[in-house]
N, C-alpha and C positions, 0 to 999 in steps of 0.2 A: 407478221410473225411477230408469237409471243413465245416462243415454247425458247427453254434458254433462258432469257430475261427473268432479276428478280423481281420478283411480285410491284413493288412500288415504280420498277423502270415502266415495267408496264402498262400499270396504272395511268404515268407521264405520258404515255404513246398511245392511250389511246382516249384520254383527254384531251388531249391536240386534236384527236377526231373526232371529237364531241361524241365519244362510243362510252358506256359504262365496264362495269369488269364485275362479273360474282363470281367468287372463289365457290366451285360447286364439291372439290373436296381435298382431301390430305391421303399423298401416298409416300411410301416408301422409294426413294430411286439415287442412284448413285449420280445426281446434280449435287447442289449444297442443297439446303434449308432455304426454304420459302423462293426458291424459283421454276419458274412453268414448268410441266410436264408435258402438260395436253393441252387443248384447245379447241374449243370450238363455238360458231363456227370457224373451218381452219383458215389460215392462212389466204388469201387474194378474194375471198368469198365478197359479194356488195352486199352490203347492211343498206341498214335504213342508219339516219342518223338517232343519236340514244339509244341503240339496240346494248345490250349486255353480253361481253363478250363472257363466256363461262371458263373455267380454268380450273384446272387440277396441279395443285403446288406440290412439290417435292421436302419431304421432310426429309430429307437427306439418307445419307444408305442406314440398311436396317445392321441394329449393332445385335450379333450372336451369338456366346457363347457357345465351343464347337465343341462338342465330345467326346470323349475319350471313344476311338474304337477301335484299338490294335486290344489283337489277342479275340476279335467278335470274328461271325463267318461271313461275308461278303452280304448275303443277306439279311442279316441284323443288321449288318454298320446299312444299309440302306435306310432299314425302317427305322432306326435310332435316328439318321439326317432329316427323314421326313417329318422326324416328328416335333424336331430340333427348325423346321421351316429352312434346312439344306436339302442340296440335290450331289448325289454322288458325283464329280467330276471325270477324268480321266482313271480307267482299270488299269492298273499292268501288273504284270503278276509273272511268279519265277519261282523253279521248281526247286523245292530244297526238301529235300529225307528226311531232317528231324522236325518240320510242320507238318498241320494238318493241311488238310484241302480248302481250296475257298479261305484261310484262315486269313486278316488281315496283318500283318508286319509295320508300316506305318503308313503315316496319312498325313496328308500339307491340307491344309494348314493345322497345328501340332495341337494337339489334346485344350484345355480352356483359352485359347489364344479369343481374342473380340473379333469379327469373322464380320468384319465392317466394308469388305470390295466385292469380290464374287461370291454368291450363295455354294455356289461346290467347293464340294473337299474331296481332291484326288487320293487315292489310294491304292498301296502296294499288297496284292495277294499274292500267298500260295499258290502251285499248282500241287505241293508235295510234292513224292518223290517220283521222279522223271520216268518215266516209263521204257523197259526194251524197245529200242527200235529196231525194225529189220527188213529186209528188201525183200519186194513179192516174188516168192519163184511164179518161172514159167512151168502153167499147168496143159498148155495148149497141147493136142496130142495124145496124152492121158485119157486110159478108161475112169468116167465116172468114179469108180471106186477108186483106184490109185489115187485121185483128186483128191477124195474127200478124208483117203489118210493123211493124205500127206497137209493137208490146209490142220485138219485137227491134232495131228504131231506138232507144230508150233505156235499154237493154242490161240488159231485164228477161228473165226465161224463163218459157215455157210451161208448165206440167209437166202440164197437166192439160187436155181437154178431153171432156167428155161430150156427148152427145146428145138430144134430151126433145124433146117434142109443146108447141108452140105455135099456136096460133091466130091471132094477133095480129104473127106477127112473118113476114117470109117463108122457108122454105127458106134452108138453109144459114148464117143471119144470126145472130148474138151477141145473146140476151139475160138473160143472167146472169153477172157474174163475184167471182172474190174476187181479190184485196182490193176493196171497193166504190170505188165513183167519188169522186174526192176525199181518199182514204186516204193516208196519208203513208207515203212506201215509201221505200225503196234501192238502187241498185243490185246485179243479182242475185237481188229477190221470184223467188218462184215466184209465177204466177196461173194457177187455173185458170176456166176458162171455159166454159158452158155456153151450146151451139149448136140451132139448131134442124133438127130432124131429115127 
């Protein structure tokens, strides 16, 4: 196994087995410079004497200057990171009434730092103002017209009405709903009702 060894140590190990070494490539990696990142053939493979192992050596971690993302939208931040050869890491969000929805508030690592470890940048993003929360009312047993008025008055949206037979309820009455009675909902929540046909 050559992976993880310094190039000189790998060459010495191969020389002892009467094998050669060819450097196929050099790539950025978390290993220190001149350490073997990959090898071919893999460790444990039987080979002929004098055959060469092809190795890829490390250039060490890539040093990238982290761009300033604070104040941008999360989408713009993602594009900026890709351009810099970085990725979005963890995204944490919180409600802030005085900030735009999806605005980047903080980043880690900070701007202009040299990112030599992980290629990921973690973001704290605003969710804007917290929407008002309500408890889903019980609409079962109401007529469809009364249920529609109640849903509309609460600022909710009736997205689907389906009809089915139910011998226990009068025709035109609501007998099932989604979200269920008592569920926590916000303005604009889509409501589905099942009504007796």
